[in-house]
N, C-alpha and C positions, 0 to 999 in steps of 0.2 A: 063444660066442670066435670057433669053424671059421668060421664066416659071417662073420665080420672082417676075421679073418684072410685067408682065399679071396678076400673083396676087393682086402684090398693090395695081393696078390702080383698080383692080375688086372688092378687098375692101374696096377702097376709095369709088368708086361707090356704093356700096352698104349700104353706110353708108349717102351718101348725102341726101335720100329722109328722112332720121330719123332726120335732122338737119331743125327746123320750123324757118322761121323767122317771126315776128311777129310785126304788124304797134303797135309802142309803143304809146301812149297818153302824150303829154308834159307832165312837174310835174309843178303841181301848188305851187308858192314861192309866201308865205303871209307876205303879211306888214301889219304890224295895226300898226299905225301913228297917231300924234295929226296932225291939222290944219298948216301949216306956220313952222314946223322943218326940220330946216336945215339938221341934220342928216340926217332924213329920205329922204330926196332928196338926198341927197348923194348915199344912198344904192342903190334906183332906177337908179340914174346915173348908177354907179357901174355895176349892174345886166343888166340896158339895154346897157353896153360896152362888156358883156361875147359874146362870137360869140354863143353859142348854145341859148344866146335870143330868141326869138317866132319860136323854131327849135325844143329844146329841152324841155324848161321851159319859162312859162308866169307867170305874175306879176302879182298878187290879191292885190291891194290896198285897205285896210280894215279901218275906222274913226273909232278907240280908243278913240280917244278925238277931238273935233272939234276944239281948237288949243291949241296951246305948253302956250301961254302965262297965259289963266285962268284955263287950262285944264277941261273942263265943257267935262262930257261925254258925246261920239258921239254914230251915230246910230249902230256901230259893240261892243260897248262896253262890253255888257252884253258875247258875244259871245266869245272875246280875253281875258275878265276873265274868263271865265269857259275854255278856251283851254291853259288857263299860266297856273290856278290853275292844270289841270289834268298833264299835262306835268312834274309840280314842284313835286306831289305825285310818277312820276314815277324814279324821281332823275336827271331831267333835274336842276342844281341852277341856271341857268344865264334865266330862264323862268320866266318871271314877265310882266303882264300888267301893271306896275307901270312907264313903260317907255320905250320911242319909240328909233327906232324903234324896233316893234318886231317883231321877222323872225320867221316862222315857215315853214318848208321845211321838208314835207310827216309825218312818224314817227324818224325821225334822228336828227330832229335841230328845237330847238326853244329856243333862247336869245332875250335877251330887247336889245342892242347894237347895233350900227353900224360896218360889218365887212368885209372886202375884202376876206376871206378866203371860200367863199362858192360854189369855181365851181365844186371842187371835191363830195364834197358833192352832189349837184343837178346831175353829169355826176353817180354817184353810186346809187342813187334812181332812174334817168332813165332806168339804166338797172334793177335795180328790182321791177322797179313797183312803183308809187307813190301812197302808203297811203290815202293820201288827208285827214288827220287826221279833219283838219280846217272843210273841205266841210260835213265830218260825225257828227259832230258836230251840223255843224248849221242845219240839215237835222233833227234834234231832237233825234238821238241817244245816249247809253251815254256810252256806252260800246266802243269806239272808240280806246282807248289807250291800251286795256286788253294785260296784257302780255308783254308789251312793256317796258325795263326797260335798264338806259343808261349801267346797267353791262352785260345787254342780248345782247347789239349794239355792246362794242368792242369786243366783241370774235367772233362772228357771220362768216359766211365764205359765200360770195358771190356766191348764186347758180350757175351763170354763170361760175366763176372760179370752181365747183366743174362738169360740163357738159365737159369743156373744157379738167379739166383732164381725167376724163375718157373716152375720147373723141382718146385721146394722147394715153396711157393705150392699149385701143383697137386694134388702127391701129398698135402700134408697137410689141403687142399681136397678129395680123394675120401676119404682114412682120418678125417674129423671124419664127412661124409656117412657111412661104411661104419657106423660106432659109433654114430653117431644111429638108424640104423637098426634096428642088431644090438641095440641096448638097446630097442628100440620092441618089439622080438618078444619 
């Protein structure tokens, strides 16, 4: 039994160096807004109230419209329109620059309208890594959403889940091998 326990411990210790912990950059949650828009302010309040605010995500406010009365184009109007149209082409039906707040999270979420269901999306993007689609378009690139579609996102497994599953299978295999060797002795 001591041999089995020692073999399992050695197997786990051998696997530990292969596990890398990388400091992750916070997710940028973009809010394209109109000045004085009450739903935009509610969206910001909701996000600031989440546990991960300023830890796993930050809020980037963009001026889509100067105000919510006259709807005069703001300084970030062209960027918001470009991003909304790109997401719309990728199948994000609620992506629109014609309503505020227009919220964008990486390549996973783009919707015009107030939402209180963003925490899990933010956490998922944090785990996978932020693609920062808005930042990509702001830099002048045009291929920021290549290959991204709503259909592709719905069936996509998390990379972390795959690695955890693989790790569990390896540890279980090593433990089973050690058990069978111990039993043979």
